[in-house]
N, C-alpha and C positions, 0 to 999 in steps of 0.2 A: 459163158465159156470164153476164157482168154487164151489166145495163142500168141506166143512171142517168138521172135527171132532177133539175133544180135550179130552184128559184124564189128570187128575190131581192126584198128590200125589202118583205116583207109587214108590214103595220102591226099586228103583235101582238108582244108581248114574247117574247124567246127562252125565258124561263122557262115561259111558258104553252104554247109550242109543244113544249117538251121533255116536258111532261106527256102531251100527245097522242101524241108520238113513242114514248114508253115503252109506251103502250097498244097500239100496232100492230106494234111490232118483233117479228119472228119469225113473224108470222101470214101466211097465204096472202092473195093480193090480194083475193079475193072476201070473205074474212072481215074483212079490214082495212077495206074500203070499207063493209061492212055495219055494223061498229062505229062508223065515223065518221059514217055517215048519221044515226044516232040519238043521237049524242053532243051534249050541250048546250054543249060548250066552244067558245069563239070561234075557236080555232085549228084546229078539226076540218075546216072547209070548205077552207081553203088546203092543208092536208096531203092531203086527199082528192083535190084537183085535181092535186097533184104525183104521187101514186100512180097516178092515171088516166093522166097524161101518160107516166109511165115504162112502164106496161103497153101503151099505144098504141105507144110507141117499140119495145118488144119485138116486138109483133105485126107492125108495118109494116117495120121494118128487119131483123129477125132471123128472122121467121117462127115465133116461139115462141107457144105457146098461153097464154092468160090463166089458164087453170085450173092450169097447172103452175108458176106464178110465186109466189114469196113474198118478203116484205120482209126482205132480208138485213141491210141497214144503213139507218138513217135518223138524220140528225143535224140539229140546229138550231143555227146559229151566229149570233153577234151581228152585227147590221147597224148602220148609222149611227143616232145618236140625235139627234132634233130637240130643241133646248133652247128652251123658251118661258118667259115670265115671268108670274108672278102676284104682285101686290103686296099685302102684308099690312098689318096695323095698325101704326101708329107708324113708317111708312116702311120696313118690312122687305121683303126680297125673298124670294119663295118660288119656287124653280125648278120647272117642270113638264117632266119628261123623257118625250118620246114615243119609245118604243123601237121598233126594227124588227128583223126576223130574216131569215136566209137558210136555206132548207130544202133538204137534199140527200137523195134517196132512191136506194138501190141495190137492184134486184131481181135475184134469181137463180132459175134453173129448178130445181125439185125433182129432176128427172131427172138433171141434171148433178151435183148435190150427193150423190146416192145412190151414184154410181159411185166 
């Protein structure tokens, strides 16, 4: 049984989200949320929200226990980039790129994967 949740347009660059995603990939939901709670990375809060959302979907829609779930796959994809201007000395243009990301989490039950 696969349960998925997705969040879009978070205002953190995908590179930073991928570092957090690598930290929790393959861990149980409780362990992943514990790691993210005490992480100082800026992307840890949105990633924790997505994992909590996927766990809530599993409990509500499929009747799965939160204790039996683990993060099977998590990916951070590139979202749209806001392009802003900063003007430098001697009339130069210095672009400011405000990147965003889409995060997809897929949880699986440990009981199903053991069979």
